[in-house]
N, C-alpha and C positions, 0 to 999 in steps of 0.2 A: 338101389337106394333113393329114400324120398328127398327130392330139395326144396320144394316151394310149394304150397298150401293156401289155396286163397278162395273164397266162400263171399259167392255174390248174390243180389235179388237177379231175379230172372227178365222180370217186366221193364226195368230202367237200365239195368245194369249195374245199378250203386253195391262198390265193394261193402259186406259185410264186416267179413273178420278177414285175419290173415295169419298164418304160419308166422310169427317176426325170425329172421333170419340174419346175424350178419355179414351174409354175402358174401365170406372167403370160399366159399365152398362152390360157390358157382362164378364161373367167372362169365361178366357181360350181364349180371342177374336185373339190371334193371331195364335193360331189352327183352327179356323173358317174360316180366313185370306187365310191359305195353301190350307184348302179345296175350297174353293173359287177359287183361284189358282191352284192346281189341275184340276178342273173343269174346268177353263177355256183350258187345257192343253189338256182335254180331248176333247174337243167339237172343237180343232185347229186340232187334229189327225184324229177326228172320226164324218166327217161332213155331215153325214146322222144324227144324233140326232134330234127330235124333234126339233122347233123353238120358244116352249113353254111348260117350264115342273117346277115338283114341288121335291125338292129331302130333305126330311129328313134328320136331320143332330142331331142327343140329343134332347134336349128338344126345337129347332128350326125347322123352315123348309126354304130353298133356293129356292126363285123365282127366272125363269129368264125368259126373251123373246128376240129372237132375227131376228134382221132384218137390212137388211143392211150391213153383213157383223159385226156389232156390238152387243159383248150382256149384255145388261143391268140385274145385277143382285143383288137384294135387302135379305135380311135372317131377318126375323121374328119370334115373339111369334107362336107356333104350335095355340094359339087358335085366333091369330089376324086375320079376316076374308082375305080368298084368293081373292075374287073379289077387295077389295078395293088394295092389294098388288099387283095385274095385274094392277089396273088403273094408281094406284103409277109409277108406270114399264112405260107406255102408258105415261105419260106426263114428267118424262126425257127424253124418248126417242124422242116421239116432238120438244121437247126443243134444245136438243141436236143433232137433227140433221142438225134444222135450225142454231143454231150459230157455228158450225165447222163440217155440213158436207165438205164441200170442201176439208178440211185440216185431215180429219180421213182418209186416206188412205196411206199420204204423213208421215204421225207422224214415228219417227225415237226412242223416247226417253216415256222409261214408265212417267206416267201419264203426258203428254203435256198438257193435258185439266186441269189439278188440279184446275184452279179455276173454273171449272164448279160445286165445292164445293158449291159453295155459293147460286145455284138454289139447287142442292141437299137438301140442310138444311130448304133452306126455304118454298119446295115443303114438307120435311118430314112432320114438325109441322102443316100442312095442314091436315096429315094422322093419327097423332099420335093418336085423339082422334075421337073412332070410333062412338059415341054416338049426335057428334055435325049435324045438320040439316045438311051440306052437304055433308057428308059422308054415310048419313044415307039415302037419294036420289041418292047417288053412289049403295048401298047394292040393291036398289029398282029398278034398272035400270034393266028392262028384257030383253033389246038391247045386254047387257056385259054378256055373261055367260062364265063360266068357268070348268064347272063341267065335263066337257070333257078332261081336260088336265089332263097329266097323274099323277103321283105321283108317287114317289120311294125313294131306302132307297139310302145313302153316299154310302156306304160300297158296292152294289151293284152295283152303276152307277162307280163310280172311279175304285172299285176292279177290273172289265171284261175292262176297257182300260187299265190298269196300269199290270194287267199280261201279255192280249195281247202282250204289249209295251216289257215288260222284256224277255219273249218269243221268240219274232222276235228280241232282240238286245242279247238273249245270243245264239239266232241260228248261228247268223254270227260271233260273235265273236267267238264260238267255231269252225266252220266252217273255217276262218283265222287262228287261235291258231293249226290244226291239218294239216292244210298245212304248217306252216312256220317247225312244228315238223317234220313233214316227213321229208320234204326236208333235214333237218339240220341233222333228224338221219342219214340219206341215207349215207350223206358226211361223219359224224363222223367216219358211221362203216365202210368207205370204209376208212377213216384213221388211224382208231384204229388196224383195222385186218394189216394194213402196218408195220403199229407201232410195234406190240404186234412180229408181224413173226420176226420184223430185231432185235429193239433193247429187247423187253423180252427176244425172239427164244435164243440170243444170249450169252445174260444173262445167262438163266437158261442151255443152255450149259457149259458153265465154271464155274457155281456153282456146276453141277450134276457129272461132269468129278473129282472135289473133294471128294466126297460123298463115302464113302467104300460102297464096296459089299454089305458089308451085309445087308441093307435095303430090300432086294430082289424086287425092285421094275423095272416096265421097266420104260426108258429116255422119250418117246414119248410120254404114257399112260398119265404121270404126268403132262405134257406141255399143254395135248391136256386137260387135268381137270381143268390147273388151267385159261387156256383161255377161256371156259367154265363158269366155273365161272366170272370170269368177266363180259365177253358178258351177263350175267343173270340181272345185274343191266339196271334198266330202267331211259330212258330221260338222256339228254347231264350231268347233273351237277353227275348222280350218275356212269356215264361211265367214265367220269372223275376223279376222286373219286377213283375209283376203279383203274383207272389205275397206278396213282400215289401211293396208297399204295402198291398195287402186283409189283410194279418198288421196291419201297422202303426196303420192306422186302425182296425181296431177292439179293439187292445189300446191304443190311446190314449182311445178311446172308453169303455171299459172303466175307466179310469183318472179319466174326466169325470163320470163316474157314481157311482165310490166317490166323490169330494168332494163330489157332490150331496145323496149319502145322510150324509155326515158331517157338511154344513149345516145338514141336517133334523134330525138329531141336537141336533145343539148348539141350534139352535132350532125347540123343534117348531111354537111355532105358525106359522111359517113355509110357505104354501100351494106344493106342487110343482105347475109350472105346466108343458105342454109345448105 
């Protein structure tokens, strides 16, 4: 039994018409509609796909034909005869080209030919019962063969196309972002180096000059080690945060030593302990 019918332009995947259905006959009908749209997108991105194919999805099968840059697709039960499904699509194709042929390429909005649903519903009823004399005759028509039409799985068809698209998109995005990051990191590194040498260097010198000599550390070694720890931060945010934290810590230490010096002056007999 025919469950769903959709027509789309192959060049860009734009849906042109659809066999409207209340959805009560098909469970998860929206899921299958999304798969159909993904198939149309896949066909738009991969123009070398076969012009006729059957794609299995759950208890149903998508059958489609491509002609005149238009894809005609229907979803049927797996038990529905393949030959009838393709003859149904042929009938839709012939009428759609006859009625809407000149406007297909210029259509700019989705479902521009939604009125074609009337013909879809009328034709669909003719193909629903496979035991009518008309359909039996079509099944016995030896001039119309479908044995050579390829049958594939929906995950296979959509998975390959989507993965290729994702890999290509990710590769382009990573290349662009890496270039931007490299430029920013290079500029920031120069600015940060100058900032550390001037602001933090002077701050370190002021703080160090007030340290008692009991620490037994070399001044240049401490400053060099501090700059090394700062430059270990990776990325713009890490360097910025590390820079602010480093400056804040030294300024805080400077103020603390100033308070200690004031206390020492006010209490000359108090010993300075480290």
